[in-house]
C-alpha positions in Angstrom: 104.5 70.9 81.4 102.4 68.4 83.3 99.7 67.1 81.1 99.8 68.8 77.7 96.0 69.1 77.5 95.4 69.6 81.3 94.5 73.3 81.0 91.9 72.3 78.4 90.4 69.4 80.2 90.3 70.6 83.8 88.9 73.7 85.5 90.5 75.5 88.5 89.2 74.2 91.8 89.0 76.2 95.0 91.2 75.5 98.0 89.3 73.3 100.5 88.3 75.2 103.7 86.7 74.0 106.9 83.0 75.0 107.3 82.4 78.4 108.7 80.3 77.3 111.6 83.1 74.9 112.7 86.1 77.2 112.3 84.5 80.1 114.2 84.6 77.9 117.3 88.4 77.7 117.4 91.7 79.3 116.4 92.9 76.5 114.1 93.9 76.9 110.5 90.9 77.5 108.3 92.4 75.8 105.2 92.3 72.1 104.6 94.9 70.1 102.8 94.3 69.1 99.2 93.9 65.4 98.6 96.8 64.3 96.4 94.9 63.2 93.2 92.8 66.4 92.9 96.0 68.5 93.5 97.9 66.6 90.8 95.0 67.4 88.5 95.3 71.1 89.3 99.1 71.0 88.8 98.5 69.4 85.3 96.8 72.6 84.2 100.2 74.3 84.1 100.7 74.6 80.3 103.8 74.7 78.1 103.5 78.5 77.7 107.0 79.1 76.3 107.6 82.2 78.5 106.5 81.5 82.1 105.2 84.9 83.2 104.6 83.5 86.6 108.4 84.0 87.1 107.9 87.7 86.4 105.1 87.8 89.0 107.1 86.1 91.8 109.8 88.3 93.5 111.6 85.1 94.5 111.8 83.8 90.9 110.2 80.5 92.0 110.6 77.7 89.5 106.8 77.3 89.2 106.4 75.2 86.0 109.1 72.8 87.2 107.5 71.9 90.4 104.0 71.9 88.9 105.2 69.2 86.5 107.0 67.3 89.2 103.8 67.2 91.4 101.8 66.0 88.4 104.3 63.2 88.0 104.3 62.3 91.7 107.9 63.3 92.2 107.5 65.1 95.4 111.0 65.0 96.8 112.4 66.6 93.6 109.7 69.2 93.8 110.7 70.3 97.3 114.4 70.6 96.0 113.2 72.9 93.3 111.0 74.9 95.7 113.7 75.3 98.3 116.2 76.5 95.6 114.5 79.9 95.6 112.4 80.0 98.8 113.5 79.4 102.4 110.0 79.2 103.8 107.4 78.0 101.2 105.0 77.1 104.0 104.9 80.9 104.9 104.3 82.1 101.3 102.0 79.1 100.5 99.8 80.2 103.4 100.1 84.0 103.4 101.2 85.2 100.0 98.4 86.8 97.8 100.1 84.9 94.9 101.1 87.6 92.4 102.4 84.6 90.4 98.8 83.6 89.7 98.0 87.1 88.5 100.8 86.7 85.9 99.9 83.1 84.9 99.5 82.9 81.1 96.4 80.8 81.4 94.9 83.7 83.3 94.6 85.7 80.0 91.3 84.0 79.2 90.8 81.3 81.9 91.2 80.9 85.6 95.0 80.7 86.4 96.8 77.6 87.8 96.4 77.1 91.5 100.1 77.8 92.1 99.9 78.7 95.7 98.0 75.5 96.7 100.6 73.3 94.9 103.4 75.2 96.7 101.9 74.6 100.1 101.2 71.0 99.4 104.8 70.3 98.4 106.2 71.7 101.6 103.6 70.0 103.8 104.4 66.7 102.2 108.2 67.4 102.8 107.6 68.0 106.5 105.3 64.9 106.8 108.0 62.7 105.2 110.9 64.1 107.3 112.7 65.5 104.3 113.4 68.9 105.9 116.7 68.7 107.7 119.1 71.2 109.1 121.9 72.2 106.7 124.8 73.6 108.8 127.8 75.0 107.0 130.7 72.6 106.6 133.2 75.5 107.0 133.1 78.6 109.3 134.1 82.0 108.0 135.0 83.5 111.4 132.8 86.5 110.5 129.8 87.6 112.5 126.5 89.2 111.5 123.8 90.8 113.7 120.3 90.9 112.3 117.8 93.3 113.9 114.3 92.0 113.4 113.0 88.4 113.2 110.3 88.7 110.6 110.5 86.8 107.2 113.3 89.1 105.8 115.5 88.6 108.9 114.9 84.9 109.1 115.6 84.3 105.4 118.8 86.3 105.6 119.8 84.5 108.8 119.4 81.1 107.2 121.3 82.1 104.1 124.2 83.6 106.0 124.4 80.7 108.5 124.6 78.3 105.6 127.4 80.4 104.1 129.4 79.8 107.3 128.9 83.1 109.2 128.0 83.4 112.9 124.5 84.9 112.9 122.6 86.4 115.8 119.1 87.6 115.4 117.8 90.3 117.8 114.1 90.7 118.5 112.5 93.2 120.7 109.4 91.1 121.5 109.4 88.2 123.9 109.2 85.6 121.1 110.9 85.2 117.7 108.9 85.8 114.5 108.0 89.5 114.1 104.6 89.9 112.4 104.6 86.2 111.6 104.3 85.6 115.3 102.1 88.4 116.6 100.6 90.0 113.5 99.2 87.0 111.7 96.3 85.3 113.5 96.6 81.6 114.4 93.6 80.7 112.2 95.6 82.1 109.2 98.9 80.5 110.0 99.4 78.2 113.0 102.6 79.1 114.8 103.8 75.5 114.9 104.8 76.1 111.3 107.0 79.0 112.4 108.4 77.1 115.4 109.6 74.1 113.4 111.5 76.5 111.1 113.1 78.2 114.1 114.3 74.9 115.4 115.9 74.2 112.0 117.7 77.6 112.0 119.0 77.0 115.5 120.4 73.6 114.4 122.1 75.5 111.6 123.8 77.7 114.2 121.6 80.8 114.2 121.4 82.4 117.7 118.1 84.1 118.7 117.9 86.8 121.4 114.5 88.1 122.4 113.5 91.1 124.5 116.4 93.0 122.8 115.2 96.4 121.7 118.2 97.7 119.8 118.7 101.4 120.4 116.9 101.2 123.7 117.5 98.2 126.0 120.5 97.2 123.9 123.0 99.9 122.8 123.4 100.3 119.1 127.1 100.9 119.4 127.5 97.5 121.1 126.3 95.8 117.9 128.6 97.8 115.7 131.5 97.0 118.0 130.8 93.2 118.4 129.8 92.2 114.9 131.4 92.5 111.4 128.1 93.4 109.7 124.7 94.6 110.8 121.4 93.9 108.9 118.3 95.9 109.6 115.0 94.0 108.9 112.8 95.6 111.5 109.9 96.2 109.2 107.7 99.2 108.6 106.0 99.3 111.9 104.8 102.9 112.1 101.1 102.6 111.7 99.0 105.2 109.7 96.7 107.0 112.1 93.3 108.7 111.7 93.4 112.2 113.1 89.7 113.0 113.2 87.4 114.4 115.9 87.0 111.9 118.8 90.2 109.9 118.0 91.2 110.2 121.7 88.2 108.3 122.9 88.5 104.9 124.7 87.7 102.0 122.4 89.8 103.1 119.4 92.9 101.1 118.7 95.5 100.3 116.1 95.2 96.9 114.6 98.7 96.0 115.7 97.8 96.7 119.3 94.7 94.4 119.0 96.0 91.4 117.0 99.1 90.5 119.1 97.0 90.3 122.3 94.9 87.5 120.9 98.0 85.8 119.5 99.5 85.8 122.9 96.5 84.0 124.3 96.8 81.4 121.6 100.5 81.0 122.7 99.3 80.2 126.2 99.8 83.6 127.9 97.3 84.9 130.4 94.8 87.7 129.5 96.6 90.7 130.9 95.3 94.1 131.9 94.1 96.2 129.0 93.2 93.2 126.8 91.2 94.4 123.8 88.2 92.1 123.5 85.5 92.3 120.8 83.0 90.1 122.7 79.5 91.4 122.5 80.6 94.7 120.9 79.7 96.6 117.7 83.1 96.5 115.9 84.1 98.8 113.0 87.3 98.0 111.1 88.7 100.9 109.2 90.8 99.6 106.3 89.9 97.0 103.6 93.2 95.1 103.3 94.6 91.9 104.7 95.2 93.4 108.2 91.6 94.5 108.3 90.5 90.9 107.4 92.7 89.6 110.2 91.0 91.9 112.6 87.6 90.7 111.2 88.3 87.0 111.7 89.6 87.7 115.2 86.6 89.8 116.2 84.2 87.2 114.9 85.9 84.5 117.0 85.8 86.6 120.0 82.1 86.9 119.7 81.4 90.4 118.5 77.8 91.6 118.2 78.3 93.1 114.7 81.2 94.0 112.5 81.6 96.5 109.6 84.7 96.8 107.5 85.2 100.2 105.9 87.2 101.1 102.7 87.7 104.5 101.3 88.3 103.1 97.8 85.3 102.1 95.6 84.3 98.5 95.3 86.6 96.8 92.7 85.1 95.2 89.6 84.5 91.5 89.4 86.8 91.1 86.4 89.8 93.0 85.2 89.1 96.6 84.0 90.4 97.8 80.6 93.2 99.7 82.3 94.3 96.6 84.3 95.5 94.2 81.6 97.3 90.8 82.1 100.0 90.3 83.4 99.5 93.1 85.9 98.2 92.2 89.3 94.4 91.9 88.8 92.7 94.7 90.9 89.4 92.8 91.3 86.9 92.3 94.1 88.2 89.5 96.5 86.6 87.7 99.3 88.9 86.4 102.0 88.0 83.5 104.3 87.3 86.0 107.1 84.7 87.8 105.0 82.8 84.5 104.5 82.5 84.3 108.3 80.3 87.4 108.6 80.8 91.1 107.9 79.2 94.2 106.4 81.7 95.6 103.9 81.2 99.3 103.1 83.1 100.9 100.2 83.8 104.5 99.1 83.3 106.0 102.6 85.4 108.2 104.8 85.3 108.6 108.6 84.2 112.0 109.7 84.3 111.6 113.5 84.0 109.3 116.4 81.1 110.0 118.7 81.4 110.2 122.5 79.0 108.4 124.8 79.4 111.2 127.3 81.8 109.2 129.4 84.9 109.3 127.2 84.2 106.1 125.3 83.3 105.7 121.6 79.6 104.9 121.0 79.3 105.5 117.2 81.1 106.5 114.1 80.0 109.1 111.5 80.7 108.3 107.9 80.3 110.1 104.6 80.4 108.7 101.1 83.2 109.8 98.8 83.9 109.9 95.1 87.4 109.0 94.0 89.1 111.4 91.6 92.2 110.6 89.5 93.6 113.6 87.8 96.9 113.1 86.0 97.8 110.3 88.4 96.9 112.2 91.6 94.2 110.4 93.5 91.8 112.4 95.8 88.5 111.8 97.4 85.6 114.2 97.3 82.9 114.0 99.9 79.3 113.6 98.6 77.1 116.1 100.5 74.0 114.6 102.2 75.4 111.0 102.5 76.4 111.2 106.2 75.4 108.2 108.3 76.1 106.9 111.8 77.1 103.3 112.7 77.1 102.0 116.3 80.6 101.4 117.5 82.0 100.1 120.8 85.4 99.1 119.3 87.1 100.7 116.3 90.2 99.1 114.8 92.5 101.1 112.6 93.9 98.9 109.8 95.0 101.5 107.3 98.5 100.3 106.7 101.9 101.5 107.7 103.9 104.6 106.8 107.5 103.3 107.3 109.9 102.2 109.9 109.9 103.7 113.4 112.4 106.5 113.6 113.4 106.9 117.3 116.0 104.6 118.7 118.0 102.5 116.3 117.6 104.4 113.1 118.1 107.8 114.8 121.3 106.6 116.4 122.8 105.1 113.2 121.9 108.4 111.4 121.1 106.6 108.2 119.9 108.2 105.0 116.2 107.9 104.4 114.1 108.3 101.2 111.2 110.7 100.8 108.8 108.2 102.4 111.0 107.7 105.4 112.4 104.2 104.4 116.0 103.3 104.9 118.0 103.7 101.7 120.1 100.7 100.7 121.9 100.1 97.5 120.0 97.7 95.2 123.2 95.8 94.3 125.1 95.6 97.6 122.2 96.2 100.0 124.4 98.5 102.1 122.9 101.6 103.7 124.7 105.0 103.8 126.8 103.6 106.7 129.6 101.1 105.9 128.9 97.6 107.2 125.2 98.4 107.9 122.6 96.8 105.5 118.8 96.9 105.2 116.2 94.7 103.7 112.4 94.0 103.7 109.7 96.5 104.6 112.3 98.7 106.4 113.9 99.4 103.0 111.0 99.1 100.6 108.0 100.1 102.8 105.0 98.0 103.6 104.9 95.1 101.2 104.3 91.3 100.7 105.9 88.5 102.6 107.3 87.1 99.4 109.2 90.4 98.9 110.5 90.3 102.4 112.0 86.8 101.9 113.4 87.8 98.5 115.0 90.9 100.0 116.4 88.9 102.9 118.0 86.4 100.6 119.5 89.2 98.4 120.8 91.1 101.3 122.5 87.9 102.6 124.4 87.7 99.3 125.4 91.4 99.6 126.7 90.8 103.2 128.5 87.6 102.2 130.3 89.5 99.4 131.2 92.3 101.9 132.6 89.9 104.4 134.5 87.5 102.1 134.9 89.3 98.7 132.6 86.9 96.8 129.5 84.9 97.3 127.8 81.8 95.9 124.5 82.7 97.5 121.6 83.4 95.0 120.3 86.9 94.6 116.6 86.8 93.6 116.1 90.6 93.4 
């Protein structure tokens, strides 16, 4: 693979980023493109490991050693063919995925893993630059129609697969623009929406029809979709946010992250700043939640000109290297610094929020914390407060970024009366992807709960195969999961 001794000769290099002082002044992508020669050097570190565990780490089954070798040999067009064989949207995963493949890289046993994600993104960027990405409309039409509810990565991946199989595909989105969380949940500095827009143009050229402002189960009747289409695929995501029911939660200035982030994204799209706009400018901001959504809030608050920002996490600070109970090829649970953290933040671990404090006028002015100790007894995790560790932090704006607890239940799901699992997710057969109702399928976070973009695309592709088999009796579409 690549250069036989590359992994011995070369160290892993970090993805180039724009300088912090520069990127904080705009909403443009923070990452820079790799120059070709240094990237080829990084690709050459992919070793002939015999069993490529990176495949095990990637839900899409990406042919990682293949395209690493091709990049090293300067065969970029063949590399994009290999990449597109398993992934409809490598620019999305190459930008947003946390790269579980790298956590499974064999080189990662005792060295830094191969920069798989950077190679992936560079391949698709070069393909777009050279005009290699073309629409691939089906040569034959099946005469069958599919409605897809939700235009996030799972819905878009399924739409493209089904359209290429010859079906008439209509994607319904309740927001005013297509893209789901790719559009309104991911900040512009993390993924510029021109990447999404060019893919949508490709899908339209392949015959996919998009309908916005279509809230199925509310503004659009569920029974109309069942009547008008041969199959229905639910990819609406897990949008019910986890709340924080503590004293003072009702105060002004406390918001869910997914109420905050879309407002700034709309400004970046060219919309006007409407009534109720949540602005961090000149405010003490506290972000509750240490994950990716919290980091997205952090980068947004810093660009809006906040006075200070803290990010709170109930879990203890992870170690700098793998712990003994976290061996390769498991995902390494180690301390990570996102680009947003480099831009300025006080990160506080092992704390819990006791209450929000009123300024006397119905607005939040501070937050009371207490340190906690994590207990793990027979696999049951709990957190014990440490007496005497209470502290207050000034807070004009609190953003709740604690994840999601499943799909929203009123409307569509309630009307279809689908079977749900113990966590409230839609149950769908792992082989056919059909729910408890004939002709209704589910994929992505709506089926598996909050997860990674790479899982969403993989599930969308697999569900497309299940639907294709349902409609025609057989399918040539791949099924990655």
